Backbone bond lengths (Angstrom), bond angles and torsions (degrees), N, CA, C in turn:
res aa  C-N    CA-C-N  psi(-1)  N-CA   C-N-CA  omega(-1)  CA-C   N-CA-C  phi
1 E - - - 1.455 - - 1.522 110.82 -
2 G 1.327 118.00 -23.62 1.445 119.93 176.83 1.513 111.15 -60.91
3 L 1.324 117.11 -43.22 1.461 121.52 178.53 1.556 110.62 -63.91
4 A 1.308 116.41 -39.41 1.473 119.22 178.13 1.528 110.51 -62.23
5 A 1.314 117.20 -44.35 1.475 120.54 178.65 1.526 111.66 -64.10
6 K 1.320 116.25 -40.39 1.472 120.63 177.90 1.519 109.97 -62.52
7 T 1.315 116.61 -47.73 1.461 121.59 -178.53 1.531 111.65 -62.38
8 L 1.319 115.69 -43.92 1.455 119.07 -179.69 1.550 111.18 -66.10
9 A 1.315 116.90 -38.10 1.469 119.33 177.56 1.509 110.27 -64.72
10 E 1.321 117.82 -38.95 1.460 121.20 178.79 1.532 110.91 -64.66
11 Q 1.324 116.63 -41.34 1.463 122.21 179.84 1.499 111.62 -71.77
12 G 1.309 116.02 -34.74 1.446 121.82 -174.28 1.524 110.14 93.35
13 L 1.307 116.86 140.94 1.472 121.88 179.47 1.527 110.78 -72.99
14 S 1.298 116.66 140.91 1.460 120.59 168.88 1.523 107.12 -77.27
15 E 1.292 117.51 164.11 1.472 120.43 178.01 1.525 110.97 -60.64
16 D 1.330 116.77 -39.29 1.479 120.12 178.96 1.513 111.31 -63.53
17 Q 1.336 116.99 -44.58 1.467 121.17 178.42 1.529 110.32 -61.95
18 K 1.302 116.15 -44.15 1.456 120.88 -179.21 1.540 109.32 -61.60
19 K 1.311 116.79 -45.92 1.474 120.69 179.79 1.538 111.59 -63.23
20 T 1.316 116.55 -41.87 1.458 120.62 179.41 1.508 111.94 -63.86
21 L 1.323 117.70 -46.98 1.457 120.59 179.21 1.518 110.95 -64.39
22 Q 1.307 116.50 -42.07 1.467 119.85 -179.66 1.531 110.55 -65.10
23 H 1.323 116.57 -39.82 1.479 120.23 177.39 1.537 110.41 -61.15
24 C 1.311 117.04 -43.82 1.465 120.29 177.93 1.517 110.85 -58.51
25 I 1.313 116.74 -44.81 1.469 121.58 -179.14 1.545 109.37 -64.36
26 Q 1.320 116.56 -45.77 1.463 119.66 -178.74 1.529 111.85 -63.24
27 E 1.298 117.16 -42.80 1.473 119.74 -179.50 1.525 111.04 -68.36
28 T 1.313 117.22 -38.38 1.474 120.09 177.11 1.513 110.60 -68.01
29 E 1.327 117.47 -37.78 1.463 121.01 177.85 1.524 109.79 -60.83
30 K 1.312 118.23 -38.51 1.472 121.57 176.85 1.521 111.57 -58.32
31 L 1.314 115.57 -40.51 1.462 119.10 178.26 1.520 111.92 -57.84
32 F 1.318 116.21 -44.07 1.464 121.05 -178.79 1.529 112.22 -73.47
33 N 1.320 115.91 -28.09 1.468 119.23 177.36 1.519 112.59 -76.19
34 E 1.344 115.86 -27.52 1.446 121.29 -175.70 1.521 113.91 -89.58
35 K 1.300 117.21 -27.57 1.490 122.33 -173.35 1.509 112.02 -132.30
36 D 1.321 115.55 150.19 1.474 118.99 173.00 1.536 111.30 -110.56
37 E 1.314 115.40 7.93 1.465 120.97 168.46 1.526 106.91 -158.23
38 F 1.296 116.54 159.62 1.448 121.52 -175.68 1.516 112.72 -110.04
39 G 1.301 115.21 135.83 1.461 122.45 168.70 1.530 107.79 -105.28
40 D 1.314 116.66 -167.38 1.467 120.59 -176.74 1.529 112.05 -62.66
41 A 1.314 118.23 -40.03 1.474 120.73 -178.16 1.532 111.11 -64.23
42 E 1.331 116.61 -42.44 1.466 121.19 179.54 1.540 110.73 -67.17
43 L 1.320 115.44 -41.27 1.464 119.17 179.03 1.527 110.44 -63.40
44 E 1.312 116.22 -39.52 1.486 119.96 178.78 1.524 110.84 -63.47
45 R 1.315 117.85 -43.69 1.476 120.92 178.24 1.518 110.68 -66.51
46 Y 1.348 116.75 -42.66 1.472 120.00 178.04 1.542 109.11 -59.15
47 H 1.309 116.23 -49.24 1.464 121.88 -179.23 1.536 110.73 -57.88
48 H 1.319 116.77 -45.20 1.448 122.09 -179.50 1.529 111.35 -54.86
49 F 1.331 115.87 -52.13 1.469 119.62 -177.31 1.531 111.62 -74.02
50 N 1.304 117.62 -27.99 1.465 121.31 176.38 1.534 109.70 -64.22
51 V 1.296 116.14 -46.41 1.476 121.21 -179.69 1.539 110.35 -61.97
52 I 1.323 116.68 -44.50 1.466 120.65 179.54 1.531 109.88 -62.38
53 F 1.341 116.61 -43.38 1.470 120.91 -179.60 1.538 110.33 -58.14
54 H 1.333 115.46 -51.50 1.469 119.98 -178.04 1.519 111.66 -66.19
55 D 1.326 117.36 -43.39 1.460 120.01 -178.38 1.533 110.95 -64.17
56 T 1.306 117.41 -36.47 1.469 121.27 179.82 1.542 109.74 -61.95
57 I 1.312 116.82 -40.54 1.461 121.16 179.64 1.532 110.23 -70.76
58 I 1.305 116.93 -46.95 1.463 121.05 -178.76 1.520 111.32 -61.57
59 E 1.334 115.99 -49.62 1.483 119.46 -178.55 1.531 110.63 -70.12
60 G 1.316 116.96 -29.84 1.471 120.22 179.18 1.497 113.90 -66.91
61 A 1.296 116.78 -24.74 1.477 121.31 178.70 1.536 111.96 -66.50
62 Q 1.318 115.62 -23.68 1.471 122.91 177.81 1.519 112.11 54.43
63 N 1.319 115.75 42.98 1.465 122.05 179.94 1.525 106.45 -119.60
64 V 1.326 116.73 103.47 1.454 121.54 -173.95 1.519 112.07 -59.14
65 A 1.331 116.25 -44.34 1.477 119.87 179.69 1.523 111.13 -61.38
66 L 1.322 117.44 -41.13 1.462 120.94 178.85 1.520 111.10 -67.77
67 I 1.311 117.78 -41.31 1.474 122.07 179.18 1.528 108.66 -61.30
68 Q 1.338 117.45 -44.18 1.453 121.38 -179.52 1.527 111.58 -66.69
69 A 1.332 116.94 -40.73 1.460 120.23 179.15 1.528 111.53 -64.42
70 L 1.346 116.58 -41.43 1.451 120.03 178.45 1.510 112.01 -70.68
71 A 1.320 118.29 -32.86 1.462 121.48 175.07 1.520 109.91 -62.58
72 K 1.330 115.81 -42.19 1.480 120.76 177.38 1.511 109.69 -64.59
73 N 1.338 117.54 -43.88 1.448 123.08 179.51 1.531 110.66 -61.02
74 N 1.333 116.85 -37.10 1.470 121.73 -178.42 1.514 113.02 -64.53
75 Q 1.330 116.89 -14.65 1.467 120.93 178.05 1.521 111.36 -79.76
76 L 1.349 116.47 -14.44 1.451 120.19 179.63 1.523 110.08 -83.69
77 P 1.334 118.36 138.34 1.463 119.63 178.15 1.523 112.19 -59.76
78 M 1.314 116.22 134.85 1.475 123.70 175.75 1.520 114.49 64.35
79 A 1.303 117.70 19.59 1.474 119.40 -176.98 1.533 113.43 -113.48
80 S 1.295 117.17 6.53 1.458 119.28 -175.91 1.497 112.51 -130.59
81 A 1.334 115.77 168.13 1.478 120.42 176.04 1.511 111.01 -63.50
82 Q 1.301 117.59 -23.50 1.459 120.95 179.10 1.513 112.72 -73.56
83 A 1.315 116.28 -13.28 1.469 121.43 -176.55 1.532 110.09 -87.26
84 I 1.313 116.17 89.42 1.452 121.40 177.51 1.522 107.63 -104.24
85 T 1.304 115.48 121.76 1.468 119.48 174.82 1.513 108.67 -109.80
86 Y 1.314 115.77 153.40 1.468 120.49 178.98 1.516 107.12 -157.21
87 D 1.310 115.66 109.51 1.473 121.46 -179.33 1.543 108.01 -90.87
88 Q 1.339 115.93 107.18 1.465 120.31 -178.90 1.527 112.17 -61.54
89 N 1.305 117.57 -22.07 1.481 120.53 177.13 1.530 112.04 -72.65
90 Q 1.321 115.88 -16.65 1.451 122.86 178.10 1.542 109.02 -123.83
91 A 1.321 116.35 47.01 1.465 121.86 -168.57 1.531 113.21 -56.74
92 L 1.322 118.36 -45.12 1.464 120.40 -177.88 1.549 110.80 -65.04
93 S 1.308 115.69 -46.36 1.447 121.37 179.83 1.543 110.40 -63.04
94 E 1.306 117.65 -40.28 1.455 121.87 179.76 1.516 110.84 -68.33
95 Y 1.330 116.32 -40.84 1.471 120.79 177.01 1.513 110.62 -60.17
96 R 1.313 115.78 -44.47 1.467 120.63 178.89 1.541 111.13 -63.54
97 R 1.311 116.30 -38.40 1.475 120.89 -179.96 1.531 110.00 -64.05
98 L 1.321 116.85 -44.22 1.451 119.56 179.09 1.520 110.82 -68.82
99 H 1.311 117.06 -34.38 1.470 118.94 177.09 1.536 110.08 -66.40
100 Y 1.316 115.55 -39.03 1.470 120.58 177.23 1.553 108.80 -61.59
101 A 1.316 117.40 -43.94 1.451 120.88 178.91 1.554 110.08 -61.82
102 H 1.317 116.34 -38.21 1.470 121.26 177.12 1.541 109.97 -63.22
103 L 1.317 116.45 -43.69 1.464 119.30 178.03 1.508 111.63 -63.48
104 Q 1.334 116.62 -35.30 1.465 120.65 174.44 1.509 111.10 -62.64
105 H 1.338 116.66 -40.01 1.458 120.15 176.41 1.533 110.30 -58.33
106 C 1.330 115.83 -41.52 1.472 119.49 178.43 1.521 111.44 -60.62
107 S 1.321 117.02 -42.66 1.473 121.86 178.99 1.519 111.77 -68.06
108 I 1.329 116.99 -40.89 1.457 120.86 177.74 1.539 109.08 -62.62
109 F 1.307 117.29 -45.25 1.461 121.61 178.04 1.536 110.25 -58.01
110 D 1.317 116.82 -45.50 1.466 120.77 179.07 1.517 111.74 -58.89
111 A 1.337 116.05 -43.09 1.464 120.25 178.43 1.517 111.92 -65.02
112 L 1.318 116.93 -39.47 1.462 120.56 178.49 1.520 110.90 -65.53
113 V 1.314 117.00 -45.96 1.479 121.34 -178.75 1.514 110.26 -60.73
114 N 1.336 116.14 -40.56 1.467 121.07 -178.04 1.522 113.91 -88.31
115 R 1.325 114.90 7.53 1.461 122.03 176.67 1.546 113.46 55.59
116 Q 1.331 113.64 39.41 1.462 121.18 177.59 1.521 108.16 -94.82
117 A 1.340 115.02 83.54 1.461 121.24 -171.09 1.535 113.32 -60.76
118 G 1.309 117.83 -47.32 1.464 121.23 179.78 1.515 112.13 -61.40
119 R 1.321 115.82 -43.73 1.457 120.23 177.95 1.537 110.93 -64.87
120 A 1.300 118.46 -44.33 1.460 122.14 178.77 1.517 111.29 -58.46
121 E 1.343 115.94 -43.49 1.452 120.11 179.33 1.521 111.58 -65.12
122 T 1.311 117.70 -46.02 1.476 121.91 -178.95 1.540 110.51 -63.64
123 L 1.306 116.04 -44.97 1.480 119.99 179.41 1.510 110.94 -61.14
124 M 1.341 116.80 -43.75 1.485 119.54 -178.88 1.523 111.24 -67.51
125 R 1.312 117.28 -37.06 1.467 120.02 176.90 1.540 110.37 -62.94
126 E 1.311 116.76 -44.86 1.461 120.68 177.33 1.528 111.51 -64.19
127 H 1.321 115.99 -37.88 1.440 121.59 -179.70 1.530 112.05 -59.32
128 S 1.295 116.82 -32.31 1.462 120.85 -177.73 1.527 111.54 -64.56
129 S 1.312 118.80 -20.27 1.474 121.03 179.97 1.517 112.73 -87.68
130 V 1.324 118.17 -3.35 1.460 119.28 -177.44 1.545 112.27 -64.44
131 V 1.327 116.00 -24.44 1.466 119.54 -179.59 1.517 111.22 -63.84
132 I 1.342 118.31 -26.50 1.457 120.55 -179.47 1.520 112.32 -105.15
133 L 1.327 117.09 9.05 1.454 121.46 -175.59 1.513 111.60 -61.89
134 G 1.314 118.06 -40.88 1.465 120.43 178.53 1.514 112.03 -59.01
135 E 1.298 116.23 -45.28 1.462 121.48 176.50 1.522 111.70 -63.30
136 T 1.313 116.06 -41.55 1.477 120.65 176.82 1.506 111.21 -59.80
137 L 1.326 117.30 -45.42 1.443 122.06 179.73 1.525 111.19 -61.32
138 R 1.338 116.85 -45.09 1.465 119.73 178.52 1.523 111.49 -62.23
139 N 1.326 117.34 -39.22 1.463 120.60 177.34 1.513 111.96 -63.97
140 V 1.327 116.49 -42.93 1.463 120.50 179.85 1.527 111.10 -64.91
141 L 1.306 116.92 -42.25 1.469 121.53 -177.40 1.518 112.21 -71.62
142 S 1.326 116.81 -27.93 1.463 118.70 -178.03 1.534 112.25 -91.23
143 A 1.317 117.46 -4.68 1.474 121.84 -178.06 1.522 110.62 -73.46
């Protein structure tokens, strides 16, 4: 996905892509403004806009080989944007992790809008590790 973000930043966002990404960010921001923890309904809405955000970037790159490779990757457990995990036993930590991912979306969007290809790529590559952030935090705290 880093390459997709880089490519899209180089090409520049269309108005439709910009509106779609901005809408995803705005709707996700509402979730965090309305709730301080997520239940099933909030997770479903978060997931919905997360998938649209990622798909918009991937499809926007207009690279058939990349789209096919990421589609294959998405079939692997926990390897795609569609893979949202949320451990209710660690609700606060999980909420923070998803909020962090949302903030990353904001930064990725900013890089895309400003056509900062290297920054967009780096941010998206880092964003892919957010799925394991909860585990990373637990490992750091237990060390």
